[in-house]
C-alpha positions in Angstrom: 117.8 -142.9 -91.4 120.9 -144.3 -89.7 122.8 -144.1 -93.0 121.8 -140.5 -93.5 122.9 -139.4 -90.0 126.3 -141.0 -90.5 127.0 -139.2 -93.7 125.7 -135.9 -92.2 128.1 -136.3 -89.3 130.9 -136.9 -91.8 130.0 -133.7 -93.7 129.9 -131.8 -90.4 133.4 -133.0 -89.5 134.7 -132.1 -93.0 133.2 -128.6 -92.6 134.8 -128.1 -89.2 138.2 -129.2 -90.6 137.9 -127.0 -93.7 136.9 -124.0 -91.5 139.8 -124.6 -89.2 142.2 -124.7 -92.2 140.8 -121.5 -93.7 141.0 -119.8 -90.3 144.7 -120.7 -89.9 145.6 -119.7 -93.5 143.9 -116.3 -93.2 144.9 -115.5 -89.6 146.3 -112.0 -89.4 149.1 -112.9 -86.9 151.4 -115.7 -86.2 150.5 -118.2 -83.4 152.9 -116.7 -80.9 151.5 -113.2 -81.5 147.9 -114.5 -81.2 148.8 -116.3 -77.9 150.4 -113.1 -76.6 147.4 -111.1 -77.5 145.1 -113.6 -75.8 147.3 -113.6 -72.7 147.3 -109.8 -72.6 143.5 -109.7 -72.9 143.1 -112.3 -70.2 145.3 -110.2 -67.9 143.3 -107.1 -68.7 140.1 -109.0 -67.8 141.6 -110.3 -64.6 142.6 -106.8 -63.6 139.1 -105.5 -64.4 137.5 -108.2 -62.3 139.8 -107.5 -59.4 139.1 -103.7 -59.6 135.3 -104.3 -59.7 135.5 -106.7 -56.8 137.5 -104.2 -54.8 134.9 -101.5 -55.5 132.0 -103.8 -54.7 133.7 -104.8 -51.4 134.1 -101.1 -50.5 130.5 -100.3 -51.4 129.2 -103.3 -49.4 131.2 -102.1 -46.4 129.6 -98.6 -46.7 126.2 -100.2 -46.8 126.9 -102.2 -43.7 128.1 -99.1 -41.9 125.0 -97.2 -42.9 122.8 -100.1 -41.8 124.5 -100.3 -38.5 124.0 -96.5 -38.0 120.3 -96.8 -38.8 119.8 -99.7 -36.4 121.6 -97.9 -33.6 119.4 -94.8 -34.2 116.3 -97.0 -34.1 117.4 -98.6 -30.9 118.0 -95.2 -29.3 114.6 -93.9 -30.5 113.0 -97.0 -29.1 114.7 -96.7 -25.7 113.7 -93.0 -25.6 110.1 -93.8 -26.4 110.1 -96.6 -23.8 111.5 -94.4 -21.1 109.1 -91.6 -22.0 106.1 -94.0 -21.9 107.4 -95.5 -18.6 107.8 -92.0 -17.1 104.3 -91.0 -18.3 102.8 -94.2 -16.8 104.5 -93.5 -13.5 103.3 -90.0 -13.4 99.8 -91.0 -14.3 99.6 -93.7 -11.6 101.2 -91.4 -9.0 98.5 -88.7 -9.6 95.6 -91.1 -9.3 96.8 -93.2 -6.4 99.2 -91.0 -4.6 102.0 -93.6 -4.5 104.1 -94.8 -7.4 103.7 -98.4 -8.5 106.6 -100.6 -9.5 106.8 -101.8 -13.1 
């Protein structure tokens, strides 16, 4: 089995080398043109990622602002309900005993 795996690996390396050779021979552009194209695509990708990150940051900021507004509204509603309940309790205890009780 060890003899077979050694020759298989040799054939694999031969195939990789042959594939690389054929790829270089049939490349539609020269090396410098290919590198320039790869560099341009990388810059486009970088700009795209930056733009998406900026948009995501703006959207997250909007969500934080909306969340803050909702929390503030809930706090105001809770305070109003608490005060209304406190007032109703004071009125109820004043009617039954004649004197207000402290909470």
